[in-house]
C-alpha positions as a Markdown table, in Angstrom:
| # | Residue | x | y | z |
|---|---|---|---|---|
| 1 | Met | 0.0 | 0.0 | 0.0 |
| 2 | Thr | 1.2 | 3.5 | -0.8 |
| 3 | Gln | 1.9 | 5.6 | 2.2 |
| 4 | Ile | -0.1 | 8.8 | 2.4 |
| 5 | Ile | 1.9 | 11.8 | 3.6 |
| 6 | Ala | -0.7 | 14.4 | 4.1 |
| 7 | Gly | -3.1 | 15.7 | 6.7 |
| 8 | Leu | -6.1 | 14.0 | 5.2 |
| 9 | Val | -6.9 | 11.5 | 2.5 |
| 10 | Gly | -10.0 | 11.5 | 0.3 |
| 11 | Ser | -11.7 | 9.2 | -2.2 |
| 12 | Arg | -12.3 | 10.5 | -5.7 |
| 13 | Thr | -15.3 | 8.1 | -6.0 |
| 14 | Thr | -17.1 | 8.8 | -2.8 |
| 15 | Arg | -16.0 | 12.4 | -2.3 |
| 16 | Ile | -15.3 | 11.6 | 1.4 |
| 17 | Tyr | -12.1 | 12.6 | 3.3 |
| 18 | Cys | -10.6 | 10.8 | 6.3 |
| 19 | Ala | -7.7 | 10.7 | 8.6 |
| 20 | Pro | -4.9 | 8.7 | 6.9 |
| 21 | Asp | -5.0 | 6.0 | 9.5 |
| 22 | Cys | -8.8 | 5.5 | 9.4 |
| 23 | Ser | -10.0 | 2.0 | 8.4 |
| 24 | Ala | -12.1 | 3.6 | 5.6 |
| 25 | Ala | -9.0 | 5.5 | 4.2 |
| 26 | Arg | -7.0 | 2.3 | 4.1 |
| 27 | Arg | -9.7 | 0.7 | 1.8 |
| 28 | Ile | -9.5 | 3.5 | -0.8 |
| 29 | Ala | -8.0 | 2.2 | -4.1 |
| 30 | Ile | -4.7 | 3.8 | -4.9 |
| 31 | Gln | -5.9 | 5.3 | -8.1 |
| 32 | Asn | -8.8 | 6.9 | -6.3 |
| 33 | Arg | -6.8 | 8.5 | -3.4 |
| 34 | Val | -6.3 | 12.3 | -3.1 |
| 35 | Ala | -4.3 | 14.0 | -0.4 |
| 36 | Phe | -5.4 | 17.2 | 1.4 |
| 37 | Arg | -3.4 | 19.5 | 3.7 |
| 38 | Asp | -6.4 | 20.2 | 5.9 |
| 39 | Ala | -10.2 | 20.0 | 6.1 |
| 40 | Gly | -10.7 | 23.4 | 4.6 |
| 41 | Glu | -8.9 | 22.3 | 1.4 |
| 42 | Ala | -11.0 | 19.1 | 1.3 |
| 43 | Leu | -14.3 | 21.0 | 1.8 |
| 44 | Ala | -13.4 | 23.5 | -0.9 |
| 45 | Glu | -12.9 | 20.7 | -3.3 |
| 46 | Gly | -16.4 | 19.4 | -2.5 |
| 47 | Tyr | -15.5 | 16.5 | -0.2 |
| 48 | Arg | -17.4 | 15.6 | 3.0 |
| 49 | Val | -16.2 | 14.4 | 6.3 |
| 50 | Cys | -15.8 | 10.7 | 7.2 |
| 51 | Lys | -18.4 | 9.6 | 9.8 |
| 52 | Leu | -16.0 | 6.9 | 11.1 |
| 53 | Cys | -12.9 | 8.9 | 12.0 |
| 54 | Leu | -13.8 | 12.6 | 11.9 |
| 55 | Arg | -16.9 | 14.2 | 13.4 |
| 56 | Gly | -17.4 | 18.0 | 13.5 |
| 57 | Gly | -13.7 | 18.6 | 13.0 |
| 58 | Arg | -12.7 | 16.2 | 15.7 |
| 59 | Leu | -10.6 | 13.0 | 15.3 |
| 60 | Val | -12.2 | 9.9 | 16.8 |
| 61 | Asp | -9.7 | 7.3 | 18.2 |
| 62 | Glu | -11.1 | 4.1 | 16.7 |
| 63 | Gly | -9.4 | 1.9 | 19.4 |
| 64 | Ser | -10.9 | 3.5 | 22.4 |
| 65 | Arg | -13.7 | 5.5 | 20.8 |
| 66 | Thr | -12.6 | 8.7 | 22.6 |
| 67 | Val | -12.6 | 12.0 | 20.8 |
| 68 | Ala | -9.7 | 14.3 | 20.7 |
| 69 | Pro | -9.2 | 17.7 | 18.9 |
| 70 | Ala | -8.0 | 17.2 | 15.3 |
């Protein structure tokens, strides 16, 4: 798998962006991945937030399900 070196990763097919270590982001096909520096850039390109790892600009720790500022 290609390593994503960016703040966020999005899917060209679903138009959803995630944290790079999100389980949903890891399933994005390489040819459909797009990198973003931040949420503002992703939103400006018409992408929406991932409901698994990011909620309201906050990163959700999938292991413990705790929420920490992104």
